[in-house]
N, C-alpha and C positions, 0 to 999 in steps of 0.2 A: 869379016868386016874389020876395018882398020881400028886399032885399039884407041886411038885418039878420038875417033868418031863415037865409039861406044862411051868413052869417058865424058865427052861433051853432051851426049844424049842423056846420060845419067844425071849430069849436073843440071841440065835444063829441066828434066822431069822433076828432080828433087826440088829445084828452086820453085817450080810451079806448085807442086802438090804439098810438099813439106813447108815451103815458104808460106803458102796460103793457110795451112793448119797452124803454124806458129803465129801468124798475124791474127788469126781468129782467136787464139788463146789470149793474146795480149789485149785485143779489143773487148772480148767477152768478159775477161777477168776484170779489166779496168771499169767497163760499163757496169758490170755486176756489182762491184764494191760501191761504186758511186750511187747506183740505184737503190742500194740498201738504206741509204741515208734519206731517201725520199719520205715525205710525210704521208704519202698515199700507200695504204696497205696493199691495194691492187698492184701498184708499181713495185712494191717490195717483193711480192710473190713472183711477179714477172722477172725481175732482175735476179732473184734468188735462183730461178730456173736457168737463166742465162749464165750466171756465175757457176752453177753446178756443171753445166755442159762444158764451159771453158776448162774446168778442172778435169772433167772426163777426157777431153781431147788431150790435155796436158799429160795425163796418166798414160794414154796410149802412145803419145810421142816419146815418153820415157822408155816404153817398151821398144819403140823403133830405134831410139838411141842405143839401147842395150845391145841391139843386133847390128849396130853401126850402119844403119840404113838411111840416115838423114844426110850425113856428110861422108865423103870418101875417107877422111882421116879419123881414126879412132879417137884421137885427142879432142877433135872438134865435137864429136858426138858426146864425149864425156862432159865437156863444158856445158853443152845444152842440157844434157840429162841432169846435171847437178843443179842447174837453175830451175828446171821444170819440177823437180821433186819438192821445191819450196812452194810452187803454185798449187800442187795437189796434196799438200800437207803430209808428205812422207820424208821430210828433211831431218827427222830426229836420228835416223840411221844414216848410212852412207849410200850413195849411188852405186859404189863398187859392190857393196853387199847385195843390193837388189839385183844387180847384173849377174853376180856370181851364182846366187840361188836360182835365178831363172835359167841360166845356161846349164846348171846341173839338171834341171827339169828336162831340158832338151837332150842332153848327152846321155843321162842315165835312163831316160824314158821312165821317169818316176816322179812322184810328188815328194821331193826331198825337203824335209823340214827339221826343225829343232823342237818346236813346241808340240807336246802330246796333249792336244786339247780334249780328246776323249777321256784320257786318264785324269786330266784336270777336273772335268765335269763330274766324273765318278767320285773323285776325292772330295769335291765340294758340291753336294747335291742341291743345296740351297741356291747356289749360284746358277746351277743348271735350271732350276725351276723359274728363277727370275728371268734368265735368258729366254727360256721357252715362252714365258708370258709376254715379254717385250717383242719377241719375234712374231707371236700371234697378232700383235698390234702393228706389225709391219715395220717395227723399229729394228735396224740391223745390229742387235746387241752382240751377236757373235763377232761381227766385224769390229765393233767398238772395243771388245776385249783384245782383239789382235792389234788394233791401233794403240791401245793403252800400253801394251808390251812394247810396241815400236817406240812410243814416246819415252819410255824409261828403259830402253834396250840395254844400255851399258850397266844398269843396276840389276837387271833381271837375268840376262844371258851372260854367264861367266866368260865365254870366249870374246865378248865385246867390251870387257872392262877397260881396255886401252882407248876406248872412244869417249870416256867420261867428260873430258874437257869440252869436246864438241857437243855431246849430248846435253850437258848442263847449259852451255851457251845458247843452244837452240831453244831449250825449255824456258830460259829466262827471257829471251827475245820474243818468242811467239806467245809465251804465257803472259808477259807484261802487256803486249798489245791486246790480247783477248780480255784480260782483266780490266784494262782501260775501257774497252767497249762495253763490258758488263756494267761498269759503274756509270759511265756517262751516256752510252748509247745502247741500252739493253735490247731494244728492238733490233738493232743492227746485229748484235751478237746472236740473237735468236735466229734471224734469217740466215746468217752465215752458217750456223749449226745445221739448219735445214738444208742448205746447199751441200754441205759436207756429207750429210746422210744420204742425199740423193745420189751423189757421186759414188759412195760406197755401195749403195743398192744396185746401181747400174753395173758397176764393175763386177760384183759378185753374181749378178744375174747372168752376165755373159760367161763367167768362169764355171758356173755350177754344173753344167752337163757336158763339158768339153772333153772329159776323160772319165773312164769308168773304174779307175783303180784308187785304192786308199793311199794314205800317206805313209812314208817310212822315215824314221828318226835318224837319218844318216847325214844330215847337213854338215856336221863337224867330224864325220867318220871317214876313214879311208876304205871302208867296206865297198866292194865293187858290186854294182847293180847287176843282177842276172840278166836284165833286159838291155843292158848297155849296147848300143850300136845295132839293135834289132829293128830296122826300119819297117819291116812288114808288121811286126807286133805293134809298133808305134802307131801305124796307120789304122790297124784293126781296132785299137782302143782309144782312138781320137775321133771326135765328132764335131761336125760343123753346125753352128746355130746362127746363121745369118738372120737379120731382121726381115729381109725379103729377097727372094730370088727373082720374082717378077719385076720388082722395082729396085734394082741394085743400088741406085743413088741413096736409098734410105740407110744403107749400111755405112755410109760415110759418117753417120751419127756416132759410130763407135770405131771409126777408121778401119772398117772391114775386118774387125777382130773376130767376127763370127765365122769367117772362112778358115776355120782352124786346121782342118786337114791340109789345106794348101800351105798354111804357115809351117806345119810340122813336116810336110814333104820337102820343103826347101826354106829354111829359116833365114835365108839371105834375100828373099823376095820382099820388096817394100810393100807397104799396105795398099798402095794404089794399083798394084799388079796382082793382088791375090784373087780377085774374081776371075781373071783370065786363067790363072793356074788351077782354080777350082773347076772351070769348064774343061781344061785339059785332062784333069784327073777323072771327072765323073760325067762330062757331057752336059748339055743344056737342060735335059729333062730328067735328071737323076733324082732318086729318092735318098741319096746319101747326105741328107741333112735333116735337122729337126725343125719342123715348121714353127713359126713364131707363136701361133696360138697354143700349140702344145707346150712350148717353153713357158708361156704365161700360166697355163694350167698347172704345170709342175711347180712353178714358183709359188703359186697360191696354195695348192693342196698340200705341199710338202714343207712349207715354211717352218714348221715346228719339228717335224720328223727328221729332217735332214741334219739337225744340229749334232746328233750323236747316233752311232750305230747305223749309219746309212750305207754301209757295205757289209752284207751278210754272205754266208757261204752259198746260199741259193740265189743271190742277186744275179740278174742277167749280165753277161759280159760280151764284148765284141759286137758282132752283128746282131745278136739277140738284144743287146742293150740299145742299139740304134732303133730297132723295130719297136721296142718297148717305149723308148723315149718319144718316138713319133706318135704313139698313142697316149702319151703323158702318164705312163705307168712305171716311171722310175722316180727316185727321191731327189737325185742330184746331190751336190755337196756344198760345203761352206768353206770359208777360210783358205781359199786358194789364190788370193790376189797376188800378182807379181810385185805389188808395192810393199808387201810385208816380207821382209828379208830373213825370215826365220821359220 
């Protein structure tokens, strides 16, 4: 097929799907913020949900931008990604750091991190107990710790000290706006927090069972991953968790992020083509995914256990993990969001 035809088709498809997603983010975010100022509690709740979903779609568009799947030129994807991290509250760090860490995840076939949260919890058992209690209440406390580090990234992570001017500027700007809301519109501040917690909950719900391996503290290391480039191992230890196979349009609620095997098979496939790639890999009636109700059971049953020590020597791996997950017999994981760049 002629290259110009392929380019034009890509441009038209991207304009239709990504353009619609971007338009949705603008409308839902604007409507959501506006609706939080309503005097009706019912409308506050409704618009908090709308706002949360706008931020969720913004987060998944950041992921698409990181893979250069929205525009043909990397520069244009970078511009959009830098804007969208403000929408989903990840602007304290840089878009480039988010992109770098996520690409290490793909290239190294590993969960490459800086923050040893299990070591942190063992060092501070009181913090662990508080986190476990809040998680029992379905408050994403573990994610809040991660986002706190993100907010003060240049003061906590030595390798990010050169970002202090930016970090302080963002803290002052976003912090001032939030303090203004707390003082003059406390109900708006409360419902914005609710929206933010919903976003974090949905993102980690999707992340929690997509891989069966633990993290490695090699983000700032030149240590080579033993699994780097091993695509067979990558597919064996990657798992798909779509919202629905029978009703695929429901997966648009998370921009098809649940088709994770398809994404890892070819990370240059845009979100709207992942269902087709999934069918190519596994067929129409495959068991190579974790059913949604099993996902819900894992999330509910393991919401406290998965905080720490969720990878044991006798934990199932590979195909055994998939079969166990389909029965809701795994714990899943936490703190794997692509928005936290450490």
